[in-house]
C-alpha positions as CSV (number, residue, x, y, z in Angstrom):
1,M,40.3,41.6,-238.1
2,S,36.8,43.5,-237.2
3,N,37.2,46.7,-236.5
4,T,34.2,46.5,-233.9
5,L,34.7,47.8,-230.6
6,K,35.1,45.1,-228.1
7,P,36.0,45.2,-224.2
8,Y,40.4,45.0,-223.9
9,V,40.6,41.4,-222.8
10,I,43.4,40.0,-219.9
11,S,43.8,36.5,-219.7
12,N,44.8,35.1,-216.4
13,V,45.8,32.2,-215.3
14,G,47.7,30.5,-212.5
15,M,49.3,27.2,-214.0
16,S,52.0,24.7,-212.9
17,L,55.4,24.5,-214.8
18,D,53.6,22.2,-216.7
19,G,50.8,24.0,-217.8
20,K,48.4,22.5,-215.7
21,L,45.7,24.3,-213.9
22,A,44.4,21.3,-211.5
23,T,45.9,17.9,-210.8
24,V,43.9,14.6,-212.3
25,N,41.9,14.9,-209.1
26,N,41.3,18.5,-209.5
27,D,42.9,19.6,-206.7
28,S,44.2,23.5,-207.9
29,R,46.0,24.6,-205.3
30,I,48.3,26.9,-207.0
31,S,48.2,30.6,-206.1
32,G,49.8,31.7,-202.9
33,A,48.4,34.4,-200.3
34,E,50.5,37.2,-203.1
35,D,49.4,35.8,-205.9
36,L,45.4,35.5,-204.6
37,K,46.0,39.6,-204.1
38,R,47.8,40.4,-207.7
39,V,44.0,38.5,-209.3
40,H,42.1,40.3,-207.3
41,R,43.8,43.5,-208.2
42,L,43.0,42.7,-211.4
43,R,39.8,41.9,-210.5
44,A,39.5,46.0,-208.6
45,M,40.7,47.2,-212.0
46,V,38.5,45.9,-214.9
47,D,34.6,46.2,-216.2
48,G,33.9,42.4,-215.6
49,I,35.3,39.2,-215.0
50,M,34.8,36.0,-217.3
51,V,34.3,32.8,-217.1
52,G,32.9,29.6,-218.7
53,I,29.9,27.2,-217.1
54,G,32.9,24.6,-217.0
55,T,34.5,26.5,-214.2
56,V,31.6,27.6,-212.4
57,L,30.3,23.8,-211.8
58,K,33.4,22.4,-211.2
59,D,34.5,25.8,-208.8
60,D,30.9,27.6,-208.1
61,P,33.3,31.5,-207.8
62,R,31.8,34.5,-206.4
63,L,33.8,36.0,-208.8
64,T,34.3,39.3,-206.6
65,V,36.9,41.3,-205.3
66,H,37.8,39.8,-201.9
67,K,41.0,39.4,-200.7
68,I,42.3,43.3,-201.0
69,D,40.6,45.8,-199.3
70,T,38.5,47.7,-201.4
71,T,36.9,51.2,-200.5
72,P,33.9,51.7,-201.7
73,R,33.5,47.8,-202.3
74,K,33.0,48.0,-205.9
75,N,32.6,44.9,-207.6
76,P,33.1,44.2,-211.7
77,V,30.4,42.4,-213.5
78,R,30.4,38.5,-213.8
79,I,29.8,37.0,-217.0
80,V,29.2,33.6,-217.2
81,V,29.5,31.6,-221.0
82,D,26.8,29.1,-220.9
83,S,25.2,28.1,-223.9
84,K,23.4,24.9,-222.4
85,L,22.2,27.2,-219.5
86,K,23.5,24.4,-217.3
87,I,24.1,27.1,-214.3
88,P,22.1,25.6,-211.0
89,L,19.9,28.4,-209.4
90,N,22.2,28.3,-206.3
91,A,25.3,28.9,-207.4
92,R,27.3,31.6,-205.8
93,V,27.6,33.6,-209.3
94,L,23.7,34.5,-208.8
95,N,24.6,36.1,-205.6
96,R,23.3,39.6,-204.8
97,E,27.5,40.2,-204.3
98,A,27.7,41.7,-207.7
99,K,25.4,41.8,-211.2
100,T,25.5,38.8,-213.3
101,I,25.0,38.7,-217.4
102,I,24.6,35.5,-218.8
103,A,25.7,34.4,-222.3
104,T,23.9,31.8,-223.8
105,T,21.8,30.9,-227.0
106,S,18.4,31.6,-229.0
107,K,18.6,27.9,-229.0
108,M,15.5,26.6,-226.7
109,S,14.7,23.0,-225.3
110,R,11.6,23.4,-222.6
111,E,13.7,22.9,-219.8
112,K,16.8,26.0,-220.7
113,E,13.2,27.9,-221.7
114,K,11.6,27.4,-218.1
115,K,15.1,28.1,-216.5
116,L,15.6,30.9,-218.5
117,K,12.1,32.8,-217.4
118,M,13.7,31.9,-213.2
119,L,17.0,33.7,-214.1
120,K,15.2,36.9,-215.7
121,K,12.9,37.3,-212.7
122,L,16.1,38.1,-210.9
123,K,17.0,41.7,-210.7
124,H,20.5,41.6,-210.7
125,V,21.0,39.5,-213.4
126,D,21.0,40.1,-217.4
127,I,21.3,37.6,-220.2
128,I,22.6,38.0,-223.2
129,E,21.5,35.4,-225.8
130,T,23.2,34.9,-229.0
131,D,22.3,32.6,-232.3
132,G,23.7,29.2,-232.8
133,D,24.4,25.9,-231.1
134,R,27.3,28.2,-229.6
135,V,27.8,31.3,-228.0
136,D,29.0,33.8,-231.0
137,L,31.7,35.0,-228.5
138,K,32.4,38.2,-231.3
139,K,28.7,39.2,-230.8
140,L,29.1,38.6,-227.6
141,M,32.4,41.5,-226.8
142,E,30.6,43.5,-228.9
143,V,27.1,43.5,-227.2
144,L,28.6,43.6,-224.2
145,Y,30.8,47.1,-225.3
146,K,28.0,48.8,-226.0
147,N,26.8,47.6,-222.5
148,G,29.5,50.0,-221.4
149,I,31.6,47.0,-220.6
150,R,35.3,48.5,-221.9
151,S,37.4,45.8,-219.9
152,I,37.6,41.8,-218.8
153,L,39.7,39.5,-216.9
154,L,39.2,36.2,-218.3
155,E,39.4,33.8,-216.0
156,G,38.0,31.0,-217.6
157,G,39.2,27.4,-218.2
158,G,40.7,25.5,-221.4
159,T,37.6,25.3,-223.4
160,L,36.5,29.2,-222.9
161,N,40.5,29.9,-223.0
162,W,41.0,28.3,-226.8
163,S,37.5,29.8,-227.9
164,M,38.8,33.3,-226.8
165,F,42.2,32.9,-228.5
166,K,40.8,31.3,-231.1
167,E,38.5,34.1,-232.5
168,G,41.5,36.4,-231.7
169,L,39.5,38.4,-228.6
170,V,42.3,38.1,-226.3
171,D,44.9,41.3,-226.1
172,R,46.9,40.5,-223.0
173,V,48.2,37.9,-221.1
174,S,48.7,37.3,-217.6
175,V,50.8,34.0,-215.9
176,Y,51.4,32.7,-213.0
177,I,53.6,30.0,-212.8
178,A,53.9,27.5,-209.7
179,P,56.8,25.7,-208.7
180,M,55.0,22.4,-209.6
181,I,54.5,19.8,-212.0
182,F,51.3,18.0,-212.2
183,G,51.5,15.7,-215.2
184,G,48.3,13.6,-216.2
185,K,47.0,13.8,-219.9
186,N,43.7,14.5,-218.5
187,A,44.8,17.2,-216.1
188,P,42.7,20.1,-217.3
189,T,45.5,23.0,-219.0
190,Y,45.4,27.2,-219.6
191,V,44.2,26.3,-223.3
192,D,42.7,23.0,-224.7
193,G,40.1,22.9,-227.6
194,E,41.3,21.6,-231.5
195,G,44.6,24.1,-231.3
196,F,46.1,25.8,-234.5
197,K,48.0,23.1,-236.6
198,S,50.7,25.2,-237.5
199,V,53.2,28.0,-235.5
200,E,52.2,30.4,-238.7
201,E,48.3,30.1,-237.0
202,C,49.1,30.7,-233.3
203,V,48.8,32.9,-231.1
204,K,52.0,35.4,-231.1
205,L,53.1,37.2,-227.9
206,K,55.2,39.9,-226.6
207,L,56.9,39.6,-223.4
208,E,56.5,43.0,-221.2
209,R,57.2,42.1,-217.3
210,Y,57.9,39.7,-215.3
211,Y,58.9,39.0,-211.8
212,L,58.8,36.8,-208.8
213,M,55.8,35.8,-206.7
214,D,54.9,33.2,-203.6
215,G,58.0,30.9,-205.1
216,G,57.4,31.1,-208.8
217,I,56.7,33.7,-211.3
218,V,54.5,36.1,-213.0
219,L,54.9,36.6,-216.5
220,E,53.1,39.8,-218.3
221,F,52.4,39.2,-222.3
222,E,50.5,41.5,-225.4
223,V,49.5,39.3,-227.6
224,V,50.6,40.1,-231.1
225,K,47.4,41.1,-233.1
226,N,49.0,41.8,-236.5
227,P,52.4,39.4,-236.7
228,D,54.3,39.8,-240.0
229,K,53.7,36.5,-241.2
230,N,56.9,36.4,-243.8
231,K,59.5,36.9,-241.2
């Protein structure tokens, strides 16, 4: 593990009992009213909310605090990981309700360069570029920390979640498990990617707290950073 300073990252998700984020037809109505408030309380506590471009294209989220009362209202910075800069210019995450950071790569195409120039005209939008074909998440975390972002709520889909876990960048996991079974081998899951090859390699968690909510259960874990591999 690198000693480079990075934000404290909480991975939050609402999923069915079988680990699905939505049905095969992308029906993602999992959380009830109380769990939505829980998520927005988490949002209000952090400096940034991070998603991947897949979430933006699929759900067009606002990524603001609006399910609970906040006085004065303070929205975290919205962070979108978008290697190929696919974000639509009319995406709600680009509205003026909060500042937005788009993380992309320095690899350019003519179309990407044109969109980049348009995004840079938006005063509430910042761009962070890293080298390579995909956003370097470790470098991104380092830059975000240097820019004053000390805590992040990760609300990504399976692809971004896998990359963040694989790189050892997640510190805490907060999961709402709904009393539902979705099934479907192609339904989106909490963590996708190539997967770890063995139990020894996988991410280890320590259960800290659990409680009932909306007919389901919320589980809160700390990520074990240096598990003893000899045990």
